C-alpha positions in Angstrom: 20.9 9.2 14.7 19.6 11.7 12.2 22.2 11.1 9.5 22.4 8.3 6.9 25.4 6.3 5.8 24.7 5.2 2.2 25.3 1.5 1.7 26.8 0.6 -1.7 29.0 -2.1 -3.2 28.2 -2.0 -6.9 30.2 -1.4 -10.0 27.4 0.4 -11.6 27.2 4.0 -10.2 23.9 5.0 -11.7 21.8 4.4 -8.6 24.4 5.8 -6.2 25.0 9.0 -8.1 21.4 9.7 -8.7 20.5 8.9 -5.1 23.2 11.2 -3.8 21.8 14.0 -6.0 18.3 13.4 -4.9 19.2 13.4 -1.2 21.1 16.7 -1.8 18.0 18.2 -3.5 15.9 17.3 -0.4 18.6 18.5 2.0 18.8 15.1 3.8 22.1 14.5 5.7 24.1 11.6 4.4 27.7 10.2 4.4 29.3 8.3 1.6 32.3 6.0 2.2 33.8 3.0 0.3 34.6 0.6 3.1 31.7 -1.8 2.9 31.9 -5.6 2.9 30.0 -7.5 0.2 27.5 -9.9 1.7 27.5 -12.4 -1.2 24.4 -11.3 -3.2 21.0 -12.9 -3.4 22.3 -16.3 -2.5 24.8 -15.1 0.0 23.3 -16.8 3.0 23.2 -20.2 1.3 26.7 -20.0 -0.2 28.6 -18.9 2.9 26.5 -18.2 6.0 29.3 -17.0 8.1 30.5 -14.5 5.5 26.9 -13.4 5.0 26.3 -12.5 8.7 29.7 -11.0 9.3 29.7 -8.8 6.2 26.2 -7.5 7.0 27.2 -7.0 10.6 30.3 -5.2 9.6 28.3 -2.8 7.4 25.8 -2.1 10.3 28.8 -1.5 12.6 30.2 1.0 10.1 27.0 3.0 10.3 27.2 2.9 14.1 30.8 4.1 14.1 29.6 7.2 12.1 26.6 7.7 14.4 24.3 7.0 11.4 21.5 4.8 10.3 22.2 2.7 7.3 20.4 3.8 4.1 20.0 1.1 1.5 19.3 2.1 -2.2 18.0 -1.2 -3.6 15.8 -4.0 -2.4 18.1 -7.0 -2.5 20.7 -5.5 -0.2 18.0 -4.1 2.0 16.3 -7.5 2.4 19.5 -9.3 3.2 20.6 -6.6 5.7 17.2 -6.9 7.4 17.5 -10.7 7.4 21.0 -10.7 8.8 20.1 -8.2 11.5 17.1 -10.2 12.6 19.2 -13.4 13.0 22.0 -11.6 14.8 19.7 -9.7 17.2 17.7 -12.8 18.1 20.6 -15.3 18.5 22.9 -14.5 21.5 25.6 -16.9 20.4 25.8 -15.4 16.9 25.7 -11.9 18.4 28.7 -12.7 20.7 30.6 -14.3 17.8 29.9 -11.2 15.6 31.1 -8.8 18.3 34.3 -10.8 18.8 35.0 -10.7 15.0 34.2 -7.0 14.7 36.4 -6.1 17.7 39.4 -7.0 15.5 38.4 -4.1 13.3 37.7 -1.8 16.2 34.0 -1.9 15.4 31.0 -2.6 17.5 27.7 -4.1 16.3 24.9 -1.8 17.6 21.3 -3.2 17.6 19.9 0.3 17.6 21.1 1.1 14.1 18.1 1.2 11.7 18.2 -0.3 8.2 16.3 2.1 6.0 15.2 1.6 2.4 15.4 4.7 0.3 11.8 4.5 -0.9 10.6 4.5 2.7 12.7 7.6 3.4 11.3 9.3 0.4 7.7 8.5 1.4 8.4 10.1 4.8 9.7 13.2 3.0 6.7 13.4 0.6 5.9 17.0 1.4 9.4 18.1 0.6 9.2 16.2 -2.7 5.9 17.7 -3.6 7.4 21.2 -3.2 10.2 20.3 -5.6 8.1 18.9 -8.4 8.2 21.0 -11.6 7.2 18.4 -14.2 4.6 15.7 -14.0 4.5 12.4 -15.8 0.8 12.4 -16.8 1.7 11.5 -20.4 3.9 8.5 -19.3 3.2 4.9 -18.2 5.6 2.6 -16.4 6.0 -0.7 -14.7 7.9 -1.5 -11.5 10.1 -4.6 -11.1 11.1 -5.7 -7.6 13.8 -7.9 -6.3 11.3 -10.4 -4.8 7.9 -10.4 -3.1 9.5 -10.9 0.3 10.8 -7.4 0.3 7.4 -5.8 0.3 6.6 -7.0 3.8 9.4 -4.7 5.2 8.7 -1.6 3.2 6.1 1.2 3.2 3.6 1.8 0.5 5.4 4.0 -2.0 2.4 4.7 -4.3 2.1 8.3 -3.0 5.4 9.0 -4.6 4.0 8.1 -8.0 0.7 9.8 -7.4 2.6 13.0 -6.6 4.2 13.1 -10.0 1.1 11.7 -11.8 2.9 8.6 -13.1 0.7 5.7 -14.0 1.9 2.2 -12.9 0.5 -0.4 -15.4 2.3 -3.5 -14.0 3.9 -4.3 -10.7 6.2 -7.4 -10.9 7.2 -8.8 -7.5 9.0 -12.0 -8.8 12.4 -11.2 -10.3 14.4 -13.9 -12.1 17.8 -12.3 -12.4 19.1 -14.5 -9.4 18.6 -17.6 -11.5 21.4 -16.5 -13.8 24.1 -18.0 -11.5 22.9 -21.6 -12.2 20.6 -21.4 -15.2 21.1 -18.5 -17.6 18.5 -19.7 -20.1 15.8 -19.7 -17.5 16.9 -16.3 -16.1 16.8 -14.7 -19.5 13.6 -16.4 -20.6 11.5 -15.4 -17.6 13.1 -11.9 -17.2 12.2 -11.3 -20.9 8.6 -12.3 -20.3 8.3 -9.7 -17.6 9.8 -7.0 -19.8 7.5 -8.2 -22.6 4.4 -7.5 -20.4 5.6 -4.0 -19.8 6.4 -3.4 -23.4 3.1 -4.8 -24.7 1.2 -2.7 -22.1 2.7 0.4 -23.7 5.1 1.5 -20.9 7.5 4.3 -21.8 10.1 3.0 -19.4 10.4 0.6 -16.5 11.6 1.2 -12.9 14.0 -1.2 -11.3 14.0 -1.4 -7.5 17.0 -3.7 -7.6 20.5 -3.6 -9.1 20.0 -7.2 -10.2 16.8 -6.3 -12.1 18.5 -3.2 -13.6 21.5 -5.2 -14.8 19.3 -7.9 -16.3 17.1 -5.4 -18.2 19.7 -2.9 -19.2 23.0 -4.8 -19.5 21.6 -8.1 -20.8 19.0 -6.6 -23.2 20.3 -8.4 -26.3 20.1 -11.8 -24.4 16.5 -11.1 -23.4 15.5 -10.2 -26.9 17.1 -13.4 -28.2 15.5 -15.5 -25.4 12.0 -15.0 -26.6 12.7 -13.8 -30.2 11.4 -10.3 -29.5 12.9 -6.9 -30.0 12.1 -4.6 -27.0 13.6 -1.7 -29.0 15.0 0.8 -26.5 12.6 0.9 -23.6 14.8 2.3 -20.9 15.3 1.2 -17.3 15.3 3.8 -14.6 15.7 3.9 -10.8 13.2 5.8 -8.7 15.7 8.6 -7.7 16.2 9.3 -11.4 12.5 9.6 -12.0 12.1 12.0 -9.2 15.0 14.1 -10.3 13.4 14.4 -13.7 10.2 15.4 -12.0 12.2 18.2 -10.3 13.1 19.5 -13.7 16.8 18.3 -13.5 18.5 17.5 -16.8 22.1 17.5 -15.6 23.5 14.0 -16.2 26.1 14.4 -13.5 23.0 14.1 -11.2 20.8 11.8 -13.4 23.7 9.4 -14.2 22.2 8.1 -17.4 25.7 7.8 -18.8 26.0 4.5 -17.0 23.1 3.0 -18.9 23.4 0.8 -22.0 19.8 1.6 -23.1 19.6 5.4 -23.7 16.9 7.4 -21.9 15.9 9.4 -24.9 12.7 11.0 -23.7 14.6 13.6 -21.5 
């Protein structure tokens, strides 16, 4: 399997469009379809375990049907796919139940399908990335916000990507709070705002979100974060890694960068 089926089930197309553009720039083979099942989000396994396993298995089976590995663009979906695959692969009764359910859709769960996080794929294609770089970020500072610290155990070290474009990472936050919004909005906004405050006070020019949940909290809920701790974070923008790399490639076309989907403008381009 040397092709990648891109997993996505998000209303925001910023990450999807920019990732597609980046994969195209690197000549990496991929397929995009719109038939994925939503697994329930960060709390999916706790809310409805059966739906969680079946939805993730369905998505893995889709990749198998296309003779592809499954390429995941953000950490929360990646972690949950890895979690579901581990449970299914190691539990014969669950595996049999999944196969029975998928057969109704003419799909087959294939244990050989690999779940690949886009950052890991980019690290493995670092030489190709270096050949594309036209602009460095030596005058910029950023902070990275992850979905959770659990994800790091399953991913490669992506620091060489930032070293390649000479981008300084001032803060690396591995404890996101966006998931608390479903049961305690005040807590979610307060602690998310504190993370953004650290990046702002350190002098970051923008922040990088490795998760759709983090992006939505920092970009879509900015006014609520400002209010939560009585601070104005002005317009420090939130970017995804593919967008940063496209900028490093010298690309300014917003059909590729997809900044049009952001509430907070990226005004340093």
